[in-house]
MARLUM-5320 format. One record per residue (C-alpha): y, z, x. Coordinates in pm, whole numbers. Layout:
N
+--------+--------+--------+
:  north :     up :   east :
+--------+--------+--------+
:      Y :      Z :      X :
...
+--------+--------+--------+
***
This chain:
419
+--------+--------+--------+
:  north :     up :   east :
+--------+--------+--------+
:   2870 :  -1680 :  -2412 :
:   2545 :  -1497 :  -2491 :
:   2350 :  -1813 :  -2426 :
:   2517 :  -1875 :  -2088 :
:   2478 :  -1509 :  -1986 :
:   2106 :  -1517 :  -2063 :
:   2057 :  -1856 :  -1897 :
:   2234 :  -1756 :  -1575 :
:   2049 :  -1424 :  -1550 :
:   1707 :  -1574 :  -1620 :
:   1757 :  -1861 :  -1376 :
:   1870 :  -1628 :  -1097 :
:   1600 :  -1369 :  -1165 :
:   1326 :  -1630 :  -1190 :
:   1431 :  -1817 :   -878 :
:   1458 :  -1515 :   -645 :
:   1111 :  -1411 :   -760 :
:    977 :  -1763 :   -707 :
:   1097 :  -1782 :   -345 :
:    920 :  -1454 :   -269 :
:    598 :  -1452 :   -475 :
:    427 :  -1198 :   -247 :
:    720 :   -958 :   -288 :
:    687 :   -985 :   -667 :
:    312 :   -933 :   -633 :
:    369 :   -612 :   -437 :
:    604 :   -487 :   -708 :
:    350 :   -562 :   -981 :
:     91 :   -371 :   -780 :
:    333 :    -76 :   -762 :
:    355 :    -76 :  -1141 :
:    -24 :    -94 :  -1167 :
:    -58 :    201 :   -928 :
:    191 :    404 :  -1132 :
:    -22 :    340 :  -1441 :
:   -349 :    405 :  -1249 :
:   -459 :     48 :  -1322 :
:   -487 :    -82 :   -966 :
:   -863 :   -122 :   -999 :
:   -809 :   -360 :  -1293 :
:   -561 :   -582 :  -1109 :
:   -724 :   -774 :   -821 :
:   -502 :   -957 :   -573 :
:   -562 :  -1302 :   -719 :
:   -460 :  -1183 :  -1064 :
:   -143 :  -1004 :   -950 :
:    -44 :  -1310 :   -745 :
:   -101 :  -1538 :  -1044 :
:    108 :  -1305 :  -1260 :
:    382 :  -1313 :   -996 :
:    401 :  -1695 :   -996 :
:    374 :  -1705 :  -1375 :
:    646 :  -1445 :  -1433 :
:    897 :  -1622 :  -1210 :
:    817 :  -1958 :  -1373 :
:    858 :  -1819 :  -1726 :
:   1195 :  -1660 :  -1648 :
:   1331 :  -1964 :  -1468 :
:   1214 :  -2207 :  -1737 :
:   1352 :  -1995 :  -2020 :
:   1687 :  -1988 :  -1841 :
:   1699 :  -2366 :  -1793 :
:   1579 :  -2435 :  -2148 :
:   1847 :  -2203 :  -2287 :
:   2110 :  -2375 :  -2076 :
:   2010 :  -2720 :  -2202 :
:   1937 :  -2596 :  -2557 :
:   1582 :  -2728 :  -2551 :
:   1356 :  -2630 :  -2845 :
:   1630 :  -2397 :  -2958 :
:   1439 :  -2200 :  -3222 :
:   1124 :  -2147 :  -3014 :
:   1302 :  -2070 :  -2686 :
:   1545 :  -1825 :  -2846 :
:   1255 :  -1636 :  -3006 :
:   1058 :  -1630 :  -2682 :
:   1366 :  -1501 :  -2500 :
:   1410 :  -1223 :  -2755 :
:   1042 :  -1125 :  -2730 :
:   1066 :  -1127 :  -2351 :
:   1373 :   -901 :  -2355 :
:   1211 :   -659 :  -2601 :
:    916 :   -615 :  -2365 :
:   1133 :   -591 :  -2051 :
:   1371 :   -341 :  -2212 :
:   1074 :   -125 :  -2308 :
:    943 :   -138 :  -1953 :
:   1281 :    -48 :  -1802 :
:   1322 :    237 :  -2052 :
:    993 :    377 :  -1924 :
:   1088 :    347 :  -1556 :
:   1433 :    496 :  -1625 :
:   1267 :    804 :  -1779 :
:    949 :    841 :  -1575 :
:   1086 :    695 :  -1248 :
:    747 :    558 :  -1130 :
:    917 :    307 :   -897 :
:   1257 :    323 :   -731 :
:   1348 :    -39 :   -795 :
:   1232 :   -252 :  -1088 :
:   1229 :   -571 :   -879 :
:   1420 :   -772 :  -1142 :
:   1604 :   -968 :   -874 :
:   1356 :   -922 :   -590 :
:   1525 :   -808 :   -270 :
:   1836 :  -1016 :   -342 :
:   1997 :   -751 :   -562 :
:   1874 :   -392 :   -578 :
:   1954 :   -205 :   -899 :
:   1874 :    154 :   -986 :
:   1645 :    213 :  -1280 :
:   1939 :    327 :  -1495 :
:   2143 :     19 :  -1403 :
:   1846 :   -200 :  -1487 :
:   1809 :    -39 :  -1830 :
:   2178 :    -90 :  -1908 :
:   2157 :   -450 :  -1791 :
:   1858 :   -517 :  -2014 :
:   2024 :   -356 :  -2316 :
:   2314 :   -600 :  -2277 :
:   2074 :   -893 :  -2237 :
:   1871 :   -777 :  -2537 :
:   2185 :   -775 :  -2749 :
:   2268 :  -1126 :  -2626 :
:   1913 :  -1241 :  -2708 :
:   1950 :  -1105 :  -3063 :
:   2273 :  -1302 :  -3110 :
:   2115 :  -1623 :  -2978 :
:   1797 :  -1586 :  -3185 :
:   1999 :  -1534 :  -3505 :
:   2199 :  -1852 :  -3450 :
:   1982 :  -2082 :  -3234 :
:   2114 :  -2405 :  -3386 :
:   2469 :  -2320 :  -3283 :
:   2373 :  -2385 :  -2921 :
:   2515 :  -2725 :  -2829 :
:   2261 :  -2959 :  -2675 :
:   2326 :  -3088 :  -2322 :
:   2046 :  -3341 :  -2354 :
:   1896 :  -3529 :  -2647 :
:   1565 :  -3441 :  -2810 :
:   1433 :  -3778 :  -2697 :
:   1472 :  -3699 :  -2326 :
:   1429 :  -3322 :  -2317 :
:   1064 :  -3363 :  -2212 :
:   1191 :  -3482 :  -1873 :
:   1382 :  -3156 :  -1818 :
:   1082 :  -2950 :  -1932 :
:    833 :  -3115 :  -1696 :
:   1071 :  -3136 :  -1402 :
:   1169 :  -2769 :  -1434 :
:    809 :  -2650 :  -1448 :
:    705 :  -2866 :  -1153 :
:   1006 :  -2757 :   -947 :
:    963 :  -2383 :   -989 :
:    583 :  -2385 :   -945 :
:    614 :  -2605 :   -635 :
:    878 :  -2366 :   -497 :
:    643 :  -2069 :   -534 :
:    350 :  -2255 :   -376 :
:    567 :  -2372 :    -86 :
:    687 :  -2017 :    -19 :
:    330 :  -1890 :    -42 :
:    209 :  -2143 :    212 :
:    496 :  -2086 :    453 :
:    762 :  -1813 :    417 :
:   1033 :  -1742 :    156 :
:   1313 :  -1999 :    163 :
:   1563 :  -1714 :    149 :
:   1493 :  -1385 :    327 :
:   1688 :  -1099 :    170 :
:   1507 :   -824 :    359 :
:   1650 :   -628 :    655 :
:   1411 :   -802 :    898 :
:   1548 :  -1153 :    842 :
:   1596 :  -1393 :   1133 :
:   1903 :  -1284 :   1328 :
:   1876 :   -918 :   1223 :
:   1921 :   -648 :   1488 :
:   1654 :   -392 :   1405 :
:   1818 :   -115 :   1603 :
:   2148 :   -159 :   1419 :
:   1958 :   -158 :   1091 :
:   1823 :    186 :   1179 :
:   2165 :    338 :   1254 :
:   2355 :    572 :   1024 :
:   2727 :    481 :   1017 :
:   2987 :    735 :   1122 :
:   3083 :    963 :    837 :
:   2758 :    916 :    650 :
:   2511 :   1198 :    613 :
:   2136 :   1142 :    647 :
:   1904 :   1255 :    366 :
:   1864 :   1632 :    346 :
:   1525 :   1793 :    297 :
:   1411 :   2146 :    232 :
:   1066 :   2257 :    340 :
:    897 :   2548 :    166 :
:    601 :   2724 :    325 :
:    329 :   2887 :    119 :
:    176 :   3186 :    298 :
:    -76 :   3452 :    201 :
:   -117 :   3819 :    286 :
:   -361 :   4067 :    134 :
:   -447 :   3818 :   -141 :
:    -81 :   3767 :   -236 :
:     84 :   3424 :   -200 :
:    456 :   3372 :   -157 :
:    691 :   3087 :    -75 :
:    924 :   3108 :    225 :
:   1183 :   2887 :    392 :
:   1273 :   2865 :    760 :
:   1550 :   3118 :    701 :
:   1318 :   3394 :    577 :
:    993 :   3297 :    750 :
:    780 :   3616 :    777 :
:    593 :   3763 :   1073 :
:    251 :   3662 :   1200 :
:     67 :   3892 :    961 :
:    103 :   3622 :    696 :
:   -148 :   3334 :    689 :
:    -28 :   2976 :    640 :
:   -170 :   2807 :    330 :
:     39 :   2498 :    256 :
:    388 :   2350 :    271 :
:    596 :   2117 :     58 :
:    909 :   1921 :    135 :
:   1168 :   1829 :   -127 :
:   1473 :   1602 :    -84 :
:   1782 :   1803 :   -172 :
:   2039 :   1531 :    -99 :
:   1966 :   1157 :    -86 :
:   2246 :   1095 :    164 :
:   2260 :    756 :    337 :
:   1931 :    580 :    399 :
:   1967 :    296 :    653 :
:   1814 :    -42 :    560 :
:   1546 :      9 :    827 :
:   1420 :    366 :    828 :
:   1045 :    351 :    883 :
:    996 :    108 :   1171 :
:    763 :    285 :   1414 :
:    514 :    130 :   1657 :
:    235 :    353 :   1790 :
:    -39 :    239 :   2024 :
:   -385 :    264 :   1870 :
:   -547 :    374 :   2199 :
:   -336 :    681 :   2276 :
:    -93 :    716 :   1983 :
:    211 :    668 :   2207 :
:    533 :    570 :   2028 :
:    657 :    251 :   2195 :
:    921 :    158 :   1935 :
:   1219 :    203 :   2165 :
:   1046 :     21 :   2452 :
:    986 :   -281 :   2230 :
:   1334 :   -288 :   2076 :
:   1517 :   -239 :   2405 :
:   1317 :   -502 :   2597 :
:   1566 :   -774 :   2707 :
:   1278 :  -1022 :   2724 :
:   1069 :  -1175 :   2449 :
:    814 :   -980 :   2245 :
:    565 :  -1134 :   2003 :
:    449 :   -917 :   1713 :
:    143 :  -1030 :   1521 :
:    188 :   -863 :   1181 :
:   -107 :   -781 :    957 :
:    -89 :   -500 :    700 :
:   -465 :   -531 :    648 :
:   -673 :   -708 :    908 :
:   -964 :   -698 :    664 :
:   -774 :   -941 :    439 :
:   -600 :  -1142 :    712 :
:   -660 :  -1516 :    737 :
:   -863 :  -1602 :   1047 :
:   -818 :  -1979 :   1012 :
:   -563 :  -2000 :   1297 :
:   -686 :  -1737 :   1540 :
:   -726 :  -2007 :   1807 :
:   -352 :  -2077 :   1796 :
:   -281 :  -1703 :   1810 :
:   -500 :  -1667 :   2118 :
:   -319 :  -1960 :   2280 :
:     16 :  -1789 :   2220 :
:   -122 :  -1468 :   2369 :
:   -238 :  -1658 :   2680 :
:    108 :  -1813 :   2708 :
:    258 :  -1461 :   2695 :
:     19 :  -1344 :   2964 :
:    124 :  -1631 :   3190 :
:    496 :  -1562 :   3146 :
:    495 :  -1182 :   3128 :
:    598 :  -1152 :   2762 :
:    480 :   -863 :   2547 :
:    232 :   -933 :   2267 :
:    122 :   -668 :   2017 :
:    -73 :   -676 :   1694 :
:     87 :   -442 :   1440 :
:   -144 :   -329 :   1163 :
:   -218 :    -42 :    926 :
:   -593 :   -100 :    945 :
:   -826 :    161 :   1087 :
:  -1067 :    134 :   1377 :
:  -1327 :    -48 :   1168 :
:  -1086 :   -319 :   1058 :
:   -952 :   -364 :   1410 :
:  -1303 :   -388 :   1556 :
:  -1403 :   -645 :   1296 :
:  -1096 :   -860 :   1371 :
:  -1159 :   -838 :   1746 :
:  -1522 :   -938 :   1706 :
:  -1429 :  -1222 :   1472 :
:  -1147 :  -1371 :   1679 :
:  -1223 :  -1251 :   2032 :
:   -873 :  -1103 :   2045 :
:   -776 :   -928 :   2368 :
:   -421 :   -826 :   2277 :
:   -314 :   -466 :   2222 :
:   -319 :   -310 :   1876 :
:    -53 :    -77 :   1735 :
:    -20 :    114 :   1410 :
:    278 :     68 :   1178 :
:    339 :    170 :    817 :
:    180 :    -86 :    579 :
:    487 :   -112 :    353 :
:    702 :   -182 :    659 :
:    465 :   -457 :    770 :
:    472 :   -618 :    424 :
:    851 :   -603 :    434 :
:    883 :   -759 :    780 :
:    704 :  -1082 :    693 :
:    536 :  -1227 :    384 :
:    223 :  -1349 :    557 :
:   -107 :  -1195 :    660 :
:   -109 :  -1243 :    947 :
:    242 :  -1346 :   1038 :
:    413 :  -1380 :   1374 :
:    755 :  -1238 :   1466 :
:    946 :  -1304 :   1786 :
:   1189 :  -1036 :   1908 :
:   1438 :  -1035 :   2192 :
:   1635 :   -722 :   2270 :
:   1554 :   -589 :   1924 :
:   1682 :   -901 :   1743 :
:   1454 :  -1112 :   1522 :
:   1456 :  -1459 :   1680 :
:   1185 :  -1634 :   1480 :
:    924 :  -1574 :   1210 :
:    616 :  -1783 :   1139 :
:    352 :  -1783 :    869 :
:    -10 :  -1812 :    986 :
:     -2 :  -2160 :    829 :
:    289 :  -2270 :   1048 :
:    242 :  -2107 :   1388 :
:    414 :  -2253 :   1695 :
:    191 :  -2477 :   1904 :
:    260 :  -2508 :   2276 :
:    173 :  -2848 :   2415 :
:     10 :  -2858 :   2762 :
:    339 :  -2979 :   2908 :
:    516 :  -2675 :   2759 :
:    275 :  -2406 :   2876 :
:    450 :  -2377 :   3213 :
:    803 :  -2356 :   3068 :
:    969 :  -2023 :   2983 :
:   1036 :  -1956 :   2619 :
:   1414 :  -1985 :   2647 :
:   1368 :  -2353 :   2736 :
:   1164 :  -2422 :   2423 :
:   1272 :  -2458 :   2061 :
:   1049 :  -2165 :   1962 :
:   1258 :  -1930 :   2176 :
:   1579 :  -1986 :   1980 :
:   1689 :  -1908 :   1627 :
:   1643 :  -2201 :   1388 :
:   1953 :  -2401 :   1301 :
:   1881 :  -2385 :    927 :
:   2148 :  -2188 :    742 :
:   2174 :  -2049 :    390 :
:   2446 :  -2299 :    285 :
:   2225 :  -2586 :    398 :
:   1929 :  -2453 :    202 :
:   2147 :  -2410 :   -108 :
:   2269 :  -2768 :    -66 :
:   1909 :  -2891 :    -50 :
:   1828 :  -2707 :   -373 :
:   2131 :  -2863 :   -540 :
:   2019 :  -3207 :   -425 :
:   1658 :  -3161 :   -532 :
:   1705 :  -2984 :   -867 :
:   2062 :  -2960 :   -993 :
:   2178 :  -3312 :   -903 :
:   1884 :  -3493 :  -1074 :
:   1941 :  -3289 :  -1391 :
:   2315 :  -3365 :  -1382 :
:   2245 :  -3736 :  -1341 :
:   1990 :  -3723 :  -1622 :
:   2239 :  -3543 :  -1848 :
:   2510 :  -3796 :  -1768 :
:   2277 :  -4090 :  -1834 :
:   2150 :  -3928 :  -2154 :
:   2504 :  -3879 :  -2286 :
:   2583 :  -4245 :  -2223 :
:   2260 :  -4349 :  -2392 :
:   2327 :  -4124 :  -2693 :
:   2683 :  -4253 :  -2728 :
:   2565 :  -4613 :  -2729 :
:   2286 :  -4534 :  -2975 :
:   2526 :  -4368 :  -3218 :
:   2773 :  -4653 :  -3177 :
:   2506 :  -4910 :  -3263 :
:   2396 :  -4702 :  -3559 :
:   2751 :  -4690 :  -3697 :
:   2791 :  -5062 :  -3645 :
:   2475 :  -5135 :  -3843 :
:   2583 :  -4908 :  -4127 :
:   2929 :  -5063 :  -4150 :
:   2782 :  -5413 :  -4152 :
+--------+--------+--------+
***
């Protein structure tokens, strides 16, 4: 039971990280920031750690399940859980991040829940490491190398595929089909978060703190203010989606979300780091929008310098808007990425490596007559079925064939001994 619990948890945790390597990278960067080590963790290193962490977890889970290298894998699992339990003990006490990221965005646990979960898994790892040879093999030692290599190749390829395109499974509130306006609503009966603002004022060299209820007269001079959350309340899944024009600072969020037509959003948290390899395709899409009267905005958190550099580099003529960088990273795992909205609903999302290309014969057609203007037919059950066919089924067939081979080998061995 301990073995199966560990295997299932590690496989799930490793896979949801692997399908969203950028999300795991962002979480690692959050930890580095909390430890004031951001300057020691460049992007390439944090991304490599993200892919490596997901691969290690997933492989340990599969190797435990198949009882491969039982002594070594059980010890590695125990060492891994000791480290992870120590990390979660720290975040449960210090609270440097609100979510440990153990299961990506698929399952959000509080820091306390994560610590309790890891204590249980640590206890299971101790049991398994004390009795590794009691784990029944599902595949012979002769053929276990096939499972090892296939597992490593599968999980690394999954991460690379999701890096090149977009995550196979999107667990975030901006997934295709999501209504952003509904995601911003607070249900009836729920209370929004409550905050208390304290004002620090000074008079005759004396400083005091006041609230709105006892705010003094104008003889006091304002010094500072601080806001503290007094009640967490209900926080909607989407609570920080704001679009402000760069030119005049106007908030156009409601205009964009209530537009019954199509709106393209080019998403780039940092234009300074955005890939410019496909700017020609982006410009073509913008020209198509101009011809058909569709909105096209570039949402970024970059300042004037970054925007000017991107415009000079790409010759972009579309309008720029400011949005929170964390929100932009949450919307799409690509820099830049392209999102298509219609009446506030996410219709499509594209990585910069897989942007829609309008053929000359399509340039005169409205978007609702093209495939790009409709939600993709791919569904979660279909994707799960593909994973089963590509990974689980081959391993099941291998296990079945291995059992037959082992049975015949033992039978021949007995026959020789008896003769």
